[in-house]
Steps between C-alpha positions, in 0.01 A plus 500: 500500500622847406330808647557864400330814615711754308367382167582788266872432441425131411217624257745736337772245463269241340384769266859606412600128428181436292586786273761274348448144616175312432595191699782398732615319811490650856751338732406475869759413755609584856629842382183624324369505146702555185425527129740505206402485140574641150222637283425304172679755293818451704529875556416531876607283790292550817650427840284536810541381859277552808653425840282287728507782754289709261203269568299492821497124488725281288458128552557306178699201391782569259345465157491625142170580339407607150249777474316675220605856574227658292231322718684561817520871425126515423430349842745737681336796327178415675659557843423821678767677717337387822462134409712225667662261265531135578653249262526125530663246259350155430621238251299654220391847612602831642218619729483877527271632776418872530340589833348837553143632465448181291689176546589366158681184396665467168648167393769506220612181336869442515668454165804318366781747422852401414701477835810648328549818693634818320859567581576854626784634279813588683606833370705797611349838422699822420224736619221528751215754488262534792200702378161605628244269347264775395788688322597194307135410413437846363824507296401165337155642421674787327719258301198303388382808308760430233658156524456130593848484649694718740866568533659554847817703508699577812753780464680570825228582756225545236241255381371558149190323367454521123239387245482545124229439250363618161305770670777644715751454775527526872794568727437515875780594730497416868788643702599344830279658769257394769285286263783355300832346620759392251820291563696398190846357432472617139259660254221259393280465185242224477169451325184324616144424404283788625178295533675231717663776721176685549329174608783427741490823691130573485426312817760691701342741746563858368677600816720195513854470360595291199851370462640464150825311452657540151786409285586598138277308256408242767183394687372739773404390842208690643385461861258670746323433822129407516422568859746291703572274206732545207455415131777485239497491123779429245415675175680400181670770297447594132763555236579867467 
């Protein structure tokens, strides 16, 4: 049995994962719950872990269960902020109970998903940018006016976000200040899918901080906190 009263971070995390992954394995053990998977296009790797201390009650045998993330997300969307979430695992089902003004029981069939777990790439980065989520979200919205891809440049203590299309170009400059912190060993230029990046950061709370770790023409690691939990994405780069 798993019990959770602070349900919103869990809802947000499931929503963030289901933006890319339609089905995958959740691993339950004595440390908590973890999820690692690569989207079907092989562009985004999702890495999420919830420590057992996050839950009000966490009493479950170590197990690996396959879940349809689209269906799980639909169920979690039905939860209200004041509901208490209880989950239990049987041989064939994940029972999801939402207890509040109404007591509701949803039963999701477990599915067979390849047990091969995505490997987290070991990579050294040459630059780190800690940026306010709202600032980044707005910059990406600006970029979407002109392009389907976005170029990140780091020059000294400046972050440049650029987009180019047939209708025009955008160049956004963010100097290191309260909302943007830049640490770089060298100047960086790397290009990424704008749609994927927007979907990655859209679940970040506007007042939270997003950590971008970059290297020239290499995948970018993006991470941010969802409540007391942390979610991480690895986004493949595009050829400049």
